[in-house]
N, C-alpha and C positions, 0 to 999 in steps of 0.2 A: 515575488520580490526578493524574498531573503536569499534563495539561490543565487541571484544574480550579484547580490552584494556580497555573498561569500567568493564568486568566482572572479569578482573585482579585486578582491581584496589578495586572491592567492597570485592571481598575474601581476596584480601590482607590485607586490611584496618581493615576487620570486624574479620579476625580470627588473624591477627597480632597484632590488640589492645587487642584482648582475652590473647593472650600468653603472652605478656610483662605485662600485669596488674598480670600475676600470676594463668592464668587459666590452666585447666588441657585437653588437648585435648581426654584424654584417655574416659573419661566421653562422649564426644561428639561423638567420633567415635564409642563405643560400642554402643549408643543408634540411630546413625545416619542410620542403616540400617532399623530397625523397623519403626523407625518415619516416616521415607521417604516412605516406603511402604504403612502406615495408610494415609497420607497425600496425595501422588502422586495417589495412589489406588483411593480414595475417590473423589479426583479433576478431575482423568479424567472419572470416572465413572460416576460423576454428569455431566460430560461436555458432554458426550455422550447422557445421557437422557434425557438433555435440548437441544439439537439443532437436526440437520437434518441430515443424513448422507452425503449430497452435502455440508452441511456447516462445518462439522467433517472434510470433505479431505480439502475443502478450507482453514479451522485453520492450516493444516497441511502445505499445500504449504505457508500460508500465514507466516507463523515462517519461512521457508525457506528465505521468498523473506524479511523478516526484517533482515537478514544476509548478504544479498546483498546491492549492491550500485543501487541507484536508476535508472530505466532501461531509463528513457530521458536525454540524455547530450546535451551539447550547440550545437551540430552539429545535431542533430536529430530536434530541435524545427527550424532550419535553414532551413533543410529538409523539416518539414511539410509546412512552409510557400513557400518554393519555389516550391513544389507539386500542393499546391492550387492555386498559381499562375498562373501553368500549366496545370490544369485544369479550372480555370475561364476563364483563356485567350482563351482556345479552344472553350469552351462553347461559350464565346462572339463572335467569329470570324466565328464561324461554325455550332453555334446553337446546336438542340439536335442531329441532324444526325451526327456531328462532335464528341459529347462528349460521345453518349450511348456505343460504343463498349468499351470504359475504365471503366466505370459503371460498363457494365456486366460482364466482365472478367478481372478484376484489375491485376489478376497475369500475364495477357500475354499482358498487356499494356506499352507501349512505355514510358508513363509518369510515371504510380507507378512504374516501374520496376527500374528506375533509383534511386529509395530511398528503399533500402531492409527494412532498420529497422522502419521504417514507414509503408510498407507493412506487416511486421510481426505481427503488432498490427491490427489482423482482426476484433476486436471490431469497433475500430477507422475508419479503413479503409471501415467498412459497414455503419456506422453514414455517413462518408463525402459520400458513394455512394448513399445511400438512399436517402439522403435530395437533391442531386444534381439531381438526377432521378426524385422527386417529382417536381423540378422546369421545367423540360422538360415536362410537364404535364399540364404545365399552373398555377401550385399552386405557384404562385410568389408575394401571398400577404404577404410582410416583418412581419406583425405583428401575422399573423398566424404561419407561418412559424418558427419565433423565439419562441413563446408558445410551439409549438409542439418539437422543438429541446431542449428546456429548461425541458420538461416533459421526454424527451427520455433520457437526461443526468442525470437526478435526478433519474431514475429508474434504470439507470446502477451503478450509485453511491451508491445508497441504497443495490444495489446487492454485489456489492464489499466491501462493508462495513460490512456485514452478519458476516464474520468468526471474523473480529476485533472487534467486540461488543461482541461475544462468548468469546474471549479470556480476554476482559476485564472483563466480568462477572465471570469468572473463578479467575481471579486475584482477585477480590474483595472478594470472597468466601474463597479464602486460610487461611486468618490469622483465621477464624472461623473453619476452618477445623483443622486448628493448634490446636487450645483449644482444638477440639474433641480429638485428639492425645493426648494431655496433659494430659485430664482428664481421659483417660485408664492408663496412667501412674500413675496417683496418685492413681487409685483405687487398681493397682498391688501392689504400694508401701503401701497402707493400709493394705492389706492381708500379708504382712509381717512387721507387725509394731513390732513383738516380735524380730525383727533381732538387731544388734548393731546399735549404731547411724551413724558410718562410713558406713554401707550398707544402711542405710535408706537416708543417704546425697544424696549417689550415684544414687540411684533411684527416689530421687525428682528429684535431677540436670538432670537424663535422660529423666524424664516426660517433664521436662521444656524444652527440644531440640526440642518438638513439636512445642508448641508455638513460638518459634525462627524460626524454619523452617516455617512456615506458614509466618509469616511477612516477611522473607527473600525474600522467592519465589514470593510473592505477589508483593512487593514493589520494589525489586532489580533484578527480572527477567521476570515473567510472564507480569506484569503489563508494565513495561519499552517496552517489547516486542511488546506490544498489540498499545502503543502510537506510536511505530517507524512504525509498521504498518499502521496506521492511517494517519501518515505523508505521506508516499508512497502513498497509496490510494488517500488522496486529490492532490499529486503531480500530479499522473498520470492521475487525471480528467482534468486538465489545456489543453492537446491539444484540447480535445473536445470543450472547451471555445473559442479556438485559430480559430478553424475549424468554429465554430457558427459565429463568429465575421466575418470572411471573408465572408463567404456565404450570410449573412444579408446584410450586406454591398454591396453586388454583387447585389441582391434582390432588394436593394432600389436604385439601378442605379448607383452607385458610378464607377469609374473608376478601372479598376482591381488592379492596382498600389497602389490606394488609399487604395482599400478594403484589400489589404495583408500588407499595413502600419497600418490600424485600429486593424487588427489580430496582427500584432509586438507587439503593446502596449498593450496586453494581456499577452504575454509572461513575465514568472518570471524574474524578474529583474536579479539575478545573472545567467541566462541562454539566455536572449533577444542578440539576435544579434545588433547590431549598424545599425542605418540608413545606412552608408557606407558599413558596410559587408552585409546587406540584398540586395543591389541595387546591389554588382558584382555578388550576388551569382545569382540575376535575369538575370542579363545580360547574364550571362554564360546559362541559362534557354531559355534564349530568342534564342541565337545561337543555343543551342542543339534541340530545338523543331520547330526552325525554324517559330518562331511566331513575327509577327510583330503587335507592340502595338502602 
């Protein structure tokens, strides 16, 4: 919705100012299909040449993601914290025997199944399960665990950013591709130098549409979408930091509720539950899971 409003403002102001100043849209509309074919085709072709097939596919999905709202809402962060509380409490109370069934089959777990939106993020679920499973085999050195988790988060984040980097490179190249299209238009114009001034003026104007399109697409469409995707990827990395904070605090011997409070402070401020909201959610979890803390 917000993206659509932004695009309408861009197109309305750019072409509106052109018309108000006396510009003729007929020249732009006549040149638009040919210039768009040259610029769009060259940009897409270069994009395919410079990236692997998985990155190309992920970039397409990334463009779709850029038009959607962020996946993580306020309730999802609260659910994640409550899920971590349930898992860590179960681990602390019953040890490896109690927690392993939940880690081996999270989709069948009575703890995970209470939070379907968190469970739907399979990368995050695997991350949580893998590191809790490490702790069940006495891998409890908090420093080693933190380092391993940081490396894992960095690797995952790097992979998630690959399509964003590819789109940003396309945005960076579009102005130059627009110049290529404009130069072709000038070459065409020079081949018709014997034509009347009115004809040459229209041809030169059409050639300049290429430069205009390259800059417009770079800085008003592809570039902003790449930046929006960067923001979304960074936002979706925050649940990993929250999970890491809770697990490391637990490994350091902090009481479960204290570990969850430390993790709460890693939650984005505009989505973080208040201390009272989280306490209410944890009390409900204690009742539902019959955990005595």
